[in-house]
Backbone as a chain_set.jsonl record, in Angstrom:
{"seq": "MLVLANRKLENAEVVAAKGRLDTATSRLLEAHCGDLLHSGCKCLVFDFNGLQFLSSAGLRTILGLSKRIHAGGGKLVFTGVHGSIRDMFDVAGFLDSFPVVEQVEAGIA", "coords": {"N": [[15.437, 3.973, 4.566], [12.106, 5.006, 5.149], [9.511, 7.1, 4.267], [6.333, 8.165, 5.09], [3.281, 9.553, 4.042], [0.044, 10.873, 4.489], [-3.099, 11.442, 2.865], [-6.439, 12.458, 2.58], [-8.998, 11.196, 0.519], [-12.045, 11.454, -0.477], [-13.729, 8.711, 0.769], [-11.448, 7.283, 1.161], [-8.122, 6.613, 2.313], [-5.141, 7.858, 1.316], [-1.946, 6.662, 1.166], [1.152, 7.741, 0.764], [4.235, 6.45, -0.083], [7.675, 6.852, 0.34], [10.96, 6.085, -0.485], [12.494, 3.225, 0.89], [11.006, 0.049, 1.203], [11.488, -2.385, 3.214], [13.027, -4.993, 5.22], [13.881, -3.488, 7.427], [12.102, -1.351, 7.472], [9.5, -2.198, 7.189], [7.873, -2.652, 9.422], [7.225, -0.089, 10.195], [5.435, 0.737, 8.166], [3.428, -1.136, 8.63], [2.574, -0.471, 11.264], [1.766, 2.18, 10.864], [-0.364, 1.932, 8.992], [-1.943, 0.203, 10.427], [-2.823, 1.855, 12.49], [-4.463, 3.571, 10.994], [-6.436, 1.778, 10.125], [-7.459, 0.972, 12.576], [-8.647, 3.307, 13.353], [-10.888, 3.325, 11.826], [-10.73, 3.411, 9.048], [-11.625, 2.207, 5.865], [-10.775, 1.925, 3.298], [-7.738, 1.759, 1.767], [-5.276, 3.36, -0.12], [-2.319, 2.762, -1.606], [0.25, 4.76, -2.594], [2.845, 4.385, -4.563], [4.633, 5.891, -6.033], [6.92, 7.25, -5.14], [8.417, 5.236, -4.102], [11.412, 3.509, -3.895], [12.551, 1.017, -3.549], [11.555, -2.331, -2.991], [11.289, -5.037, -0.939], [11.114, -8.635, -0.262], [10.234, -8.791, 2.351], [8.778, -6.458, 2.569], [6.738, -7.056, 0.761], [5.504, -9.153, 2.164], [4.515, -7.73, 4.345], [2.655, -6.059, 3.066], [0.888, -8.03, 2.152], [-0.037, -9.062, 4.6], [-1.327, -6.772, 5.643], [-3.291, -6.52, 3.703], [-4.873, -8.773, 4.213], [-5.897, -8.088, 6.732], [-7.353, -5.774, 6.067], [-9.245, -6.736, 4.205], [-10.588, -8.592, 5.792], [-11.998, -6.924, 7.438], [-13.852, -5.964, 5.712], [-12.893, -4.096, 3.951], [-10.969, -2.308, 1.415], [-8.081, -2.453, -0.684], [-5.925, -0.623, -2.672], [-3.564, 0.064, -5.274], [-1.23, 2.446, -6.571], [1.17, 4.011, -8.755], [2.899, 1.935, -9.315], [5.603, 0.978, -10.697], [8.428, 0.139, -12.829], [11.017, -1.532, -11.101], [9.482, -2.039, -8.866], [7.034, -2.769, -9.921], [7.888, -5.103, -11.199], [8.467, -6.719, -8.957], [5.868, -6.932, -7.891], [4.691, -8.343, -9.972], [6.137, -10.81, -10.022], [5.428, -11.774, -7.506], [2.753, -12.213, -7.876], [0.982, -10.242, -7.29], [-0.049, -8.406, -9.102], [-2.169, -9.671, -10.255], [-3.778, -10.043, -8.098], [-4.452, -7.677, -6.764], [-6.061, -4.462, -7.142], [-4.56, -2.244, -9.37], [-3.949, 0.99, -10.2], [-3.495, 3.716, -12.526], [-3.541, 6.38, -11.672], [-4.465, 8.231, -8.758], [-7.731, 9.005, -8.079], [-10.896, 10.644, -7.607], [-13.563, 8.591, -6.421], [-12.26, 6.193, -6.332], [-12.447, 4.394, -4.276]], "CA": [[14.522, 4.884, 5.205], [10.789, 5.072, 4.558], [8.724, 8.258, 4.685], [4.927, 7.963, 4.767], [2.433, 10.75, 4.14], [-1.362, 10.575, 4.231], [-4.06, 12.46, 2.458], [-7.795, 11.929, 2.484], [-9.659, 11.333, -0.774], [-13.39, 10.938, -0.226], [-13.714, 7.775, 1.896], [-10.196, 6.537, 1.123], [-6.911, 7.216, 2.863], [-4.028, 7.637, 0.392], [-0.673, 6.621, 1.883], [2.283, 7.852, -0.162], [5.463, 5.894, 0.482], [8.88, 7.329, -0.328], [12.17, 5.458, 0.044], [12.652, 1.774, 0.809], [10.142, -0.803, 2.014], [12.288, -3.593, 3.387], [12.98, -5.559, 6.563], [14.074, -2.443, 8.435], [11.044, -0.334, 7.463], [8.158, -2.767, 7.0], [7.085, -2.469, 10.654], [6.722, 1.286, 10.167], [4.244, 0.726, 7.327], [2.417, -1.929, 9.322], [2.054, 0.323, 12.383], [1.102, 3.357, 10.297], [-1.637, 1.517, 8.414], [-2.72, -0.361, 11.526], [-3.478, 2.991, 13.15], [-5.542, 4.029, 10.119], [-7.507, 0.779, 10.172], [-8.036, 1.038, 13.919], [-9.466, 4.52, 13.435], [-12.096, 3.13, 11.035], [-10.489, 3.486, 7.604], [-12.048, 0.995, 5.153], [-10.124, 1.873, 1.989], [-6.371, 2.281, 1.717], [-4.632, 3.447, -1.429], [-0.874, 2.944, -1.482], [0.867, 5.476, -3.703], [4.241, 3.966, -4.563], [5.413, 6.691, -6.979], [8.199, 7.616, -4.536], [9.082, 4.057, -3.545], [12.594, 3.176, -4.688], [12.937, -0.381, -3.368], [10.586, -3.175, -2.314], [11.851, -6.361, -0.687], [10.132, -9.665, 0.066], [9.658, -8.432, 3.658], [7.76, -5.462, 2.263], [5.618, -7.774, 0.157], [4.815, -9.864, 3.253], [3.778, -6.721, 5.11], [1.506, -5.688, 2.244], [-0.043, -9.156, 2.165], [-0.642, -9.084, 5.93], [-2.262, -5.646, 5.714], [-4.403, -6.857, 2.828], [-5.744, -9.715, 4.93], [-6.6, -7.319, 7.769], [-8.3, -4.864, 5.419], [-10.342, -7.513, 3.624], [-11.345, -9.2, 6.901], [-12.882, -5.876, 7.942], [-14.738, -5.506, 4.642], [-12.284, -2.952, 3.285], [-10.385, -2.416, 0.077], [-6.699, -2.01, -0.831], [-5.643, -0.268, -4.064], [-2.192, 0.544, -5.467], [-0.895, 3.302, -7.692], [2.608, 4.285, -8.797], [3.608, 0.655, -9.353], [6.379, 1.056, -11.935], [9.818, -0.323, -12.807], [11.361, -2.705, -10.286], [8.367, -2.298, -7.955], [6.078, -3.541, -10.733], [8.479, -6.432, -11.387], [8.248, -7.464, -7.706], [4.439, -7.227, -7.832], [4.426, -9.368, -10.971], [6.709, -12.074, -9.553], [4.669, -12.21, -6.334], [1.369, -12.441, -8.25], [0.16, -9.148, -6.769], [-0.741, -7.71, -10.192], [-3.419, -10.403, -10.475], [-4.53, -10.114, -6.848], [-4.824, -6.361, -6.249], [-6.278, -3.42, -8.136], [-3.459, -1.31, -9.589], [-4.457, 2.054, -11.072], [-2.459, 4.643, -12.986], [-3.534, 7.586, -10.85], [-5.461, 8.294, -7.696], [-8.766, 9.962, -8.417], [-12.157, 10.505, -6.876], [-14.327, 7.397, -6.74], [-11.383, 5.013, -6.352], [-12.903, 3.457, -3.257]], "C": [[13.206, 4.905, 4.419], [10.052, 6.265, 5.148], [7.297, 8.034, 4.189], [4.157, 9.257, 4.975], [1.021, 10.372, 3.741], [-2.067, 11.764, 3.632], [-5.398, 11.762, 2.264], [-8.335, 12.19, 1.083], [-11.01, 10.646, -0.652], [-13.339, 9.979, 0.958], [-12.46, 6.899, 1.918], [-9.071, 7.333, 1.782], [-5.772, 6.851, 1.912], [-2.736, 7.741, 1.191], [0.443, 6.623, 0.846], [3.539, 7.378, 0.548], [6.654, 6.364, -0.345], [10.088, 6.667, 0.334], [12.173, 3.959, -0.178], [11.668, 1.07, 1.734], [10.823, -2.164, 2.093], [12.156, -4.09, 4.822], [13.049, -4.483, 7.638], [12.898, -1.478, 8.532], [9.632, -0.904, 7.393], [7.283, -2.612, 8.241], [6.506, -1.059, 10.741], [5.432, 1.36, 9.349], [3.109, -0.017, 8.03], [1.772, -1.14, 10.466], [1.246, 1.516, 11.878], [-0.291, 2.984, 9.78], [-2.539, 0.877, 9.464], [-3.47, 0.725, 12.276], [-4.652, 3.506, 12.312], [-6.727, 3.064, 10.165], [-8.223, 0.814, 11.515], [-8.957, 2.247, 14.068], [-10.697, 4.453, 12.528], [-11.938, 3.223, 9.538], [-10.847, 2.149, 6.947], [-11.39, 0.858, 3.785], [-8.761, 2.536, 2.076], [-5.893, 2.266, 0.274], [-3.158, 3.691, -1.17], [-0.365, 3.603, -2.752], [2.37, 5.206, -3.642], [5.085, 4.733, -5.578], [6.791, 7.043, -6.432], [8.96, 6.444, -3.946], [10.228, 3.638, -4.464], [12.961, 1.703, -4.631], [11.854, -1.105, -2.588], [11.18, -4.565, -2.165], [10.736, -7.372, -0.416], [9.5, -9.397, 1.438], [8.566, -7.382, 3.476], [6.528, -6.093, 1.641], [4.815, -8.524, 1.213], [3.979, -8.905, 4.087], [2.521, -6.292, 4.361], [0.451, -6.791, 2.276], [-0.771, -9.247, 3.513], [-1.662, -7.972, 6.107], [-3.493, -5.921, 4.862], [-5.383, -7.784, 3.52], [-6.548, -9.0, 6.006], [-7.678, -6.433, 7.168], [-9.505, -5.634, 4.887], [-11.199, -8.18, 4.702], [-12.335, -8.2, 7.489], [-13.816, -5.315, 6.884], [-14.192, -4.329, 3.856], [-11.66, -3.289, 1.948], [-8.971, -1.841, 0.084], [-6.414, -1.815, -2.319], [-4.214, 0.271, -4.134], [-2.108, 1.458, -6.677], [0.616, 3.566, -7.644], [3.453, 3.024, -8.794], [4.323, 0.571, -10.703], [7.758, 0.433, -11.732], [10.016, -1.563, -11.964], [10.257, -3.04, -9.285], [7.308, -3.135, -8.69], [6.597, -4.961, -10.957], [8.262, -7.298, -10.145], [6.774, -7.848, -7.566], [4.096, -8.362, -8.79], [4.908, -10.735, -10.494], [5.899, -12.648, -8.392], [3.204, -12.519, -6.657], [0.424, -11.35, -7.777], [-0.594, -8.411, -7.878], [-2.078, -8.379, -10.512], [-4.336, -10.359, -9.261], [-5.075, -8.785, -6.356], [-5.129, -5.405, -7.389], [-5.09, -2.461, -8.183], [-3.962, -0.282, -10.604], [-3.313, 3.0, -11.436], [-2.385, 5.891, -12.125], [-4.662, 7.522, -9.822], [-6.465, 9.377, -8.07], [-10.016, 9.699, -7.6], [-12.895, 9.257, -7.335], [-13.512, 6.118, -6.756], [-11.842, 3.952, -5.355], [-14.17, 2.803, -3.715]], "O": [[13.199, 4.832, 3.191], [9.975, 6.425, 6.366], [7.08, 7.749, 3.011], [4.359, 9.965, 5.961], [0.817, 9.64, 2.772], [-1.699, 12.919, 3.85], [-5.459, 10.61, 1.833], [-8.152, 13.274, 0.53], [-11.109, 9.42, -0.714], [-12.944, 10.384, 2.052], [-12.42, 5.887, 2.617], [-9.082, 8.564, 1.796], [-5.473, 5.672, 1.722], [-2.459, 8.766, 1.815], [0.654, 5.636, 0.142], [3.866, 7.844, 1.639], [6.642, 6.284, -1.573], [10.223, 6.685, 1.557], [11.895, 3.476, -1.276], [11.514, 1.443, 2.898], [10.746, -2.976, 1.171], [11.268, -3.651, 5.554], [12.348, -4.564, 8.647], [12.712, -0.845, 9.571], [8.662, -0.157, 7.525], [6.068, -2.457, 8.119], [5.424, -0.86, 11.294], [4.453, 1.969, 9.781], [1.963, 0.433, 8.018], [0.55, -1.149, 10.611], [0.175, 1.821, 12.403], [-1.276, 3.65, 10.1], [-3.761, 0.998, 9.393], [-4.626, 0.537, 12.656], [-5.708, 3.838, 12.852], [-7.881, 3.488, 10.234], [-9.447, 0.699, 11.579], [-9.93, 2.207, 14.821], [-11.469, 5.41, 12.463], [-12.928, 3.121, 8.813], [-10.426, 1.089, 7.411], [-11.443, -0.211, 3.178], [-8.643, 3.714, 2.412], [-6.08, 1.29, -0.453], [-2.785, 4.707, -0.583], [-0.527, 3.07, -3.85], [3.073, 5.731, -2.779], [6.161, 4.264, -5.95], [7.747, 7.125, -7.204], [10.026, 6.625, -3.358], [10.032, 3.438, -5.662], [13.603, 1.185, -5.545], [11.298, -0.559, -1.635], [11.534, -5.202, -3.157], [9.562, -7.01, -0.348], [8.34, -9.746, 1.655], [7.543, -7.422, 4.16], [5.402, -5.711, 1.957], [3.585, -8.533, 1.167], [2.862, -9.234, 4.488], [1.448, -6.176, 4.953], [-0.74, -6.513, 2.413], [-1.978, -9.483, 3.556], [-2.74, -8.196, 6.657], [-4.611, -5.591, 5.257], [-6.596, -7.596, 3.421], [-7.738, -9.266, 6.178], [-8.787, -6.349, 7.695], [-10.649, -5.23, 5.094], [-12.411, -8.314, 4.532], [-13.393, -8.589, 7.983], [-14.496, -4.315, 7.115], [-14.943, -3.637, 3.169], [-11.802, -4.395, 1.427], [-8.697, -0.859, 0.775], [-6.631, -2.719, -3.125], [-3.717, 0.861, -3.174], [-2.812, 1.275, -7.67], [1.254, 3.366, -6.61], [4.592, 3.036, -8.327], [3.745, 0.156, -11.707], [8.196, 0.226, -10.6], [9.272, -2.536, -12.093], [10.109, -4.198, -8.895], [6.761, -4.088, -8.135], [5.824, -5.917, -10.91], [7.915, -8.474, -10.26], [6.465, -8.97, -7.165], [3.302, -9.241, -8.457], [4.162, -11.712, -10.558], [5.705, -13.86, -8.303], [2.484, -13.034, -5.801], [-0.795, -11.506, -7.85], [-1.662, -7.852, -7.628], [-3.008, -7.724, -10.984], [-5.536, -10.609, -9.378], [-6.054, -8.757, -5.61], [-4.546, -5.505, -8.468], [-4.669, -1.932, -7.154], [-4.35, -0.631, -11.718], [-2.299, 3.069, -10.74], [-1.298, 6.41, -11.87], [-5.669, 6.841, -10.013], [-6.093, 10.519, -8.342], [-10.16, 8.646, -6.979], [-12.852, 8.908, -8.515], [-14.016, 5.067, -7.152], [-11.644, 2.757, -5.573], [-14.729, 1.97, -3.0]]}, "num_chains": 1, "name": "protein.A"}
């Protein structure tokens, strides 16, 4: 199960994910963020502090969203990337490809 919650921070939309991002839930994240992008959001911040599991399907979804965001001139930032989630980001090369910050704060976008 994946639970997503949004909050606005200046010109960024912070999406907090809680639970599992895997084959069964990756479409939920894709649809959720697709709606935000369609509504004009240019900066997404994924807060993964509550994320317990990330699969390769979840990584593919993140990569696909990244391409959409960057094609529209936007930005994608991550926070709460710890433990096994950080290990997955490292193996996939995401730590070198995406900004990862310790905490969400004003001016992140």
